[in-house]
N, C-alpha and C positions, 0 to 999 in steps of 0.2 A: 279062202280069204287070207290075206296077208297079215303079218304081225302088225299090231298097233305100235305107236311110238313108245309106250311104257314097256311093253313086252320086249321089243327090240333092244331098248336101252338096258333093261334088266339082263337079258341074255348076253349082251356084249360085255357088261361090267362084271357079271358073275361067271362068264365063260360057260353058260348053260348049266352050271352045277346047282343053281338054285340057292346058293349060299348068300344070305342077306348081308353077311359080315365081310364080304369080299373087299379087298383093298381097292377102294374106288380111287381113281386118280384125282389129285388135288392140284389146283393152281399154285405156283410158286413164283416169288419175286426175289431178286437179289439186288442189293444196293450197298453203297459205301457209307460207312460211319467215319466221320472225322474224329480221330482218336482224342483230339483236344477237348471234346465235349464230355468225355468220360472221366471217371475218377482219375486223379493225377497219378502217374507212375505205373499204371497197370498195363496199358497198351503202348508199344513203342512207335507204332505207325497206324495209319488208317487201315481199316479192314472191311471185308464184306460180310453182311449178314443176309441169310436166306430165311424168308418167311413162307409159310405154307397156309393155305386156307384151312380153317378148322373143321374137324368132324363135328357132327351134331352132338356127339357125346362131350367133346371139349367145350362147345358152346354152352351146353347145359351145366357143366361143372363150373364154368366161369360165372354163370347166372346165379347158381346156388351159393357159390363162395362170396359173391358180392352183396348178398342179402338185400337186394333192391337198390343198391347204390349204382346208378348208371355209369358214373365216371370210373368207379372201381371196376365195374364189369368190363368196360372198354379197355382199360389198361391191362386187366388180367387176360383178356382175349388176345391182346397184342403180345403179351409175354408168352402165352401158350403157343403162339404162331411161330416163334423162333425155332428153326430146325437145324441151322448150321452157321458156323463162323469160318470164313475163308474156305468153305467147302467141307470142313470137318464137322460131322454130325454132333449135335449136342447130346450129352449123356445125362438124361434126367435122373437116372438111378443114382448118380454120384452127386446130384444137387447142382450141376453146372447151370441149369436154367435159373435157379434162384440167385446163384453167385453172379452170373452174367447180368441179370436184371439189376442187381445192386450196383455193380461196377460200371454199368453204362452211364450212370449218373442221370440227373434230371433231363439234360439236353438229349442224351442218347435215347432215353426212354420215350421222350416226346417224338423223336425221329422215327422210332420203331412204331409207335402208335399211329403216326401220320401215314407211314408207308403201309401199315396193316389195313388202313382204310382203303388202300388201292386194291388189295387182294381180297379183302373180306366183305366188300360191298359192291353192288352192281354199278356199272358206269352210267354216265348220262344217257348214252344211246340205248342201253338195255332198259333203263327206267322209262325213257320216252316210248320205246316199243310197247312196253307193258301198259302204259297209260293210253296209247293210241288204240290198243286192242281190247281195252276194258269193256266188259259187258256186265250190266247189272240186271238181274233178273227175274 
């Protein structure tokens, strides 16, 4: 009997080692931030920001930190998704994530949140497929 979908995916992502904590690939998106929406005088030109889909641990941390406030959770998830600026990885150990979130300004933070919705949620086609195949039972 061949491997089922779950076993095949497990083996592929863990390379057969059985390590549940294997570095599972995550979707990433990159887009340009207009520097004029950020805090004045910080950025001299437009720049790219790269966001990554969150791990389940990141999602849980954002949910816990938000204490039930849905808007706070959505913004925190967007903040946690930032992984690079102009291809340079963000160094969270130095507080670059908190600094960047502050200097992005309200407009920049809203752009990040809107773009995070593109990487962090299913598209219309995926939602449609799920609804079409829904079985209640």
